[in-house]
N, C-alpha and C positions, 0 to 999 in steps of 0.2 A: 442499552441492551434489550427492554421490553420490547421494541418493535420487532427485535430480531427474533425474538420467542414469538411469540403472538404470525408473524409472517411464517416460521417454521410450522407452527400447528396448522393454521391453515391452508398452507403447501400440503402437506403429510396428508390431510383429511381427504383432497382433492385427487391427492396420488393413489392413498386405496378404496377410493370411489370410483375412480376409473376404469373404464370394461374397455377400449377403442382398441384396434389388433396395429401395436407399433412400435419399433425398438424403444425398449424403458429404462434402461440402464444404460449409461456408456461408463467409459474409465482409458483415460490416456495421462499424458505426460504435458507437461508447459514447460515454455523454458521462456523470458521477456525481459528485453534492455528497456531502463527507466530512465528517464532525467527528473531531479526531484529538485525538491528546493523546502526553505522552512520559512513560516509567516509568521514573526516575531509577536507578540502581545503586549510586551513592556515596555517602559518609555525609555528613551537612548538608544533601544534596540534597533536594527535595520539586514533585514537578506541583503547575504554580500555573495549571488554568485546562485545558480546551478549546481549541481553534483550529479554524473554519471551511477546507475546503479543497475541490478541487474535481481531477478529471482529466477527460482524453478522449484519445481513442483509435481504435484496428483491433482488429478482434476478428476469430477465425478459427478455425474448428470443423471437426475430421474424425471424422466419425462413422466408428466399427467394429463397431456395430449398432444395429439402431433406436431404440435405449433408452440407448446408452451414447456417448459421444464427447472427444474431446481437445480442450480448449480453450487455446489460444494467442493473439498479439498484441504488441501494443505500448500503454501507457499516458503520455501526459504529465502528469505530475501536479504538484500545487500545494499542498504543506501543510509543516505543522511540527507545534511544539506549545511549551509554555510550563514554564518552570522557574524555582526559588528557589531561592540559596544563596548562603555568605559569600562575600564578596569583596573583593579586595583592592583599593584605589584612593587611590595618594598617599600612600604607606605607612599608610593608616587604613586598617581594617578594617569593612566594614557589608554590607548584604544588598542582592544582587543580583535583580531578577527580569530573566528573558530570554525574550524570546520569538523564536524561530527560524523563517524563513520558508524552505523548499527546494522547490530545483524537481527534478525527477526522471524519468528513462526508468524505467518499469516494463516487464520481458518476464513474461507470467503465465502457467504450462505449470499444468494445473486435471485432474480428469476430475472430467466431466459425468454424471449418472446422474439419466434422465427418465421418470415416468411415462408411461402412455399417455393417451389423453386422457380429461381428466371435465371434462363440459361446454364444450367448443371448447378445454381449456386443459392443459397438458400440465404439471405440477410439476416441478421438478427439483432435487437438491442439488448441490453441487461440493466437492473439495478439490484441493488442489494448494500451489503454490509460486509466488514471488516473488521476483525479481532484481531489483533497482534501481540506476541507474546516476544519481550525484548530479551536474548541471552549473549548481549556482547553489545559494548559501546567503545570505540576511541574517539579519543579527543585529538585532534594536528593543532596550537595554537602559535599565534603568531603577534606576540605584545609589541608593541610601538610608541615612545617615548620621546620625541624630539625627531632626531635624528639617531637613535640606536633603536633597535630591534631585539628580541629574544623568541628562538621557537622551541620548542617542544612538544613532545607526545604525552598523554596521558590515556592510561586505562579507566575509565572514571562510570562505571555504571552507575553508582548510586544519585548521579545528577540525571541520567536518564530515566525515565518513565518505564517500568515494567509492562503495561498495558497500554495500548493505544487501543480508539476506535476509528472506524471513517466509514463514508460509504463513498462505493464503488459506482462507477456510470460508465459503459461500454457501447461500442457500436464494433460493426465486424459481417464476417461473411463466414460460410462452410461450404469444403465441396467434397462429394460422397463420393468415393469408388462401388463399383458392384460388388465387391468382395466386404461392402459394409464398414472400410476405417474413413474416419472422417478426417480432412483436415482444416482446422479452426485460424482465420485472422481476426487481432481485434484489437482496437486504440481502446485504452478503457482510463478511467481518471480516477486517482484514486484520494477524495478531500477526507483528511484529519480533521475530526473534531473535538480532540481531547489535547492535553499540553502534553508533551512531550517531555519537558524538563521539569526538574523536582529541585533543583541547588537554591540559591540567591546570589545575588551578584556584590560582592564584599564592597565595592566602590560606594553603591548606593544605598543597599540590604535590601532592595526591593529582590519579590520571588523571582526567577526567570519562566517566562510563561513562552510558549513557543508550538505552531501546530507542525506537522512535518505532510506534503501535499508530497505526490509524484503522478507523474504521463509512461504508461507502460505501452509497447507494442508486443501485443502476447501473440506467442505461436505455438498450437496443440494440436497432438495428435491424438485422435480419438478412436476405440476399438469394440 
């Protein structure tokens, strides 16, 4: 969190001190299909495949030079992941395959660095941080013990953390029309570094720990 505030203060000072003649503010909309996965940090837990997700949101960029800007906004994110682990069910220990469906609001803060135009396209890289606030979560469980399998759904907010912090790294390109509208395509890696699970496993009494990561194809229109 401290790194985010330091980055914001430094870039705000640069914005206020800039005197160059260029478009300083752009705003727009974003949509991004995603593929997400969970990386457990608890013994006997393992990732159990990826999950397709999606986000949409509002984008704003504040330029302080022709080739550098501060990007922020908000994203409504629907993603999650899959884990497999030992689980206690009716005094018997079997294997649990759990799919997490998580809904959150993410506030990104990134530094975006553009090239000059190369064949009418400006290429860019960006790096920064994201803070997500969970507003919904659901588990789809499949418990297996020998030849017996039980499946059920749960709405289980208390076992999914309210807050998630992440590092955002991305690459992409922009094409701007004569009217000033910009189309942007980017590939972003969102690497979670805080645990998103808060419960304990009844079979082992160990605290559940896992991070959530995702790769997204970001499509945006800026005005």
